[in-house]
GUTI-175836 format. One line per field, with one value per residue: residue number from 1; chain; y, z, x of N, C-alpha, C, O in turn. Coordinates in steps of 0.05 Angstrom, whole numbers, plus 5000, padded with zeros to 4 digits. Layout:
BEGIN
migu <- [NUM, ...]
zafi <- [A, ...]
n_v <- [Y, ...]
n_w <- [Z, ...]
n_u <- [X, ...]
ca_v <- [Y, ...]
ca_w <- [Z, ...]
ca_u <- [X, ...]
c_v <- [Y, ...]
c_w <- [Z, ...]
c_u <- [X, ...]
o_v <- [Y, ...]
o_w <- [Z, ...]
o_u <- [X, ...]
***
This chain:
BEGIN
migu <- [1, 2, 3, 4, 5, 6, 7, 8, 9, 10, 11, 12, 13, 14, 15, 16, 17, 18, 19, 20, 21, 22, 23, 24, 25, 26, 27, 28, 29, 30, 31, 32, 33, 34, 35, 36, 37, 38, 39, 40, 41, 42, 43, 44, 45, 46, 47, 48, 49]
zafi <- [A, A, A, A, A, A, A, A, A, A, A, A, A, A, A, A, A, A, A, A, A, A, A, A, A, A, A, A, A, A, A, A, A, A, A, A, A, A, A, A, A, A, A, A, A, A, A, A, A]
n_v <- [5036, 5021, 5045, 5051, 5055, 5077, 5049, 5031, 4967, 4936, 4885, 4860, 4897, 4934, 4982, 4982, 4978, 4982, 4963, 5002, 5035, 5100, 5127, 5169, 5196, 5233, 5280, 5268, 5241, 5175, 5121, 5054, 4986, 4921, 4885, 4861, 4818, 4792, 4798, 4830, 4884, 4949, 5019, 5088, 5155, 5209, 5272, 5336, 5354]
n_w <- [1860, 1797, 1733, 1661, 1619, 1565, 1543, 1531, 1519, 1536, 1529, 1492, 1452, 1433, 1433, 1484, 1518, 1587, 1653, 1710, 1769, 1798, 1820, 1860, 1857, 1878, 1863, 1813, 1773, 1760, 1723, 1740, 1722, 1694, 1635, 1593, 1560, 1564, 1617, 1638, 1677, 1668, 1657, 1657, 1649, 1674, 1660, 1696, 1705]
n_u <- [7476, 7473, 7491, 7486, 7542, 7586, 7644, 7715, 7738, 7797, 7815, 7779, 7783, 7744, 7691, 7643, 7580, 7573, 7553, 7560, 7588, 7594, 7654, 7696, 7759, 7813, 7787, 7768, 7717, 7696, 7672, 7665, 7666, 7649, 7665, 7614, 7622, 7674, 7688, 7728, 7755, 7730, 7736, 7716, 7731, 7695, 7661, 7661, 7609]
ca_v <- [5044, 5017, 5058, 5042, 5073, 5067, 5049, 5015, 4943, 4932, 4857, 4855, 4918, 4945, 4998, 4967, 4989, 4966, 4974, 5009, 5054, 5123, 5131, 5195, 5195, 5257, 5300, 5259, 5222, 5153, 5098, 5029, 4963, 4899, 4880, 4840, 4795, 4777, 4801, 4847, 4909, 4972, 5045, 5111, 5181, 5225, 5301, 5347, 5360]
ca_w <- [1837, 1772, 1708, 1637, 1607, 1541, 1548, 1514, 1532, 1525, 1521, 1468, 1433, 1422, 1451, 1493, 1540, 1612, 1677, 1730, 1790, 1797, 1842, 1858, 1868, 1874, 1849, 1786, 1773, 1742, 1723, 1740, 1718, 1681, 1607, 1593, 1543, 1574, 1646, 1645, 1689, 1650, 1670, 1639, 1664, 1668, 1663, 1722, 1708]
ca_u <- [7459, 7488, 7481, 7499, 7562, 7599, 7673, 7732, 7749, 7824, 7818, 7763, 7790, 7720, 7675, 7620, 7564, 7576, 7539, 7580, 7582, 7611, 7673, 7710, 7786, 7829, 7771, 7759, 7695, 7703, 7653, 7679, 7648, 7661, 7657, 7593, 7629, 7697, 7690, 7751, 7748, 7729, 7730, 7713, 7733, 7672, 7665, 7654, 7581]
c_v <- [5042, 5031, 5047, 5063, 5061, 5070, 5031, 4991, 4937, 4904, 4851, 4875, 4930, 4963, 4983, 4983, 4970, 4980, 4979, 5029, 5076, 5125, 5157, 5192, 5219, 5278, 5293, 5238, 5201, 5131, 5073, 5006, 4941, 4896, 4858, 4815, 4778, 4779, 4817, 4873, 4932, 4997, 5067, 5136, 5199, 5255, 5310, 5350, 5335]
c_w <- [1812, 1748, 1685, 1625, 1582, 1546, 1529, 1530, 1519, 1516, 1495, 1445, 1418, 1443, 1458, 1515, 1564, 1634, 1698, 1750, 1789, 1823, 1838, 1872, 1859, 1858, 1821, 1789, 1752, 1745, 1721, 1738, 1705, 1653, 1607, 1578, 1556, 1604, 1656, 1658, 1669, 1666, 1649, 1656, 1655, 1671, 1691, 1727, 1715]
c_u <- [7476, 7474, 7496, 7518, 7574, 7629, 7688, 7742, 7776, 7828, 7804, 7771, 7766, 7707, 7650, 7606, 7568, 7561, 7561, 7571, 7602, 7628, 7687, 7737, 7801, 7813, 7762, 7737, 7701, 7681, 7670, 7659, 7663, 7649, 7636, 7601, 7652, 7701, 7714, 7740, 7750, 7725, 7729, 7714, 7710, 7678, 7656, 7625, 7564]
o_v <- [5060, 5029, 5034, 5086, 5036, 5092, 5017, 4995, 4934, 4899, 4837, 4869, 4934, 4959, 4971, 5000, 4946, 5004, 4962, 5040, 5073, 5123, 5166, 5185, 5226, 5292, 5309, 5220, 5206, 5125, 5070, 5007, 4941, 4903, 4837, 4794, 4754, 4764, 4818, 4883, 4933, 4996, 5064, 5138, 5203, 5262, 5294, 5349, 5337]
o_w <- [1806, 1745, 1688, 1622, 1579, 1553, 1513, 1551, 1495, 1497, 1477, 1422, 1394, 1467, 1441, 1529, 1562, 1635, 1704, 1748, 1780, 1845, 1815, 1896, 1836, 1841, 1808, 1806, 1730, 1768, 1703, 1751, 1704, 1648, 1619, 1581, 1559, 1615, 1680, 1650, 1654, 1688, 1627, 1676, 1631, 1684, 1707, 1749, 1719]
o_u <- [7491, 7450, 7517, 7510, 7573, 7639, 7675, 7754, 7778, 7843, 7815, 7766, 7767, 7710, 7636, 7617, 7567, 7557, 7578, 7549, 7625, 7617, 7691, 7738, 7803, 7825, 7750, 7739, 7709, 7673, 7686, 7638, 7688, 7626, 7641, 7590, 7649, 7717, 7719, 7719, 7769, 7713, 7739, 7699, 7706, 7698, 7646, 7615, 7540]
***
């Protein structure tokens, strides 16, 4: 189930919306996806709620 998130692309050096999935590692929730422009992997750490 992919949702849309706002994150920072390191390669493009801009904030972009990306489609990603939520993963949980060591008790932290993180959205992982790819940049729609350059295809680089993007991630964003989410809050607990």
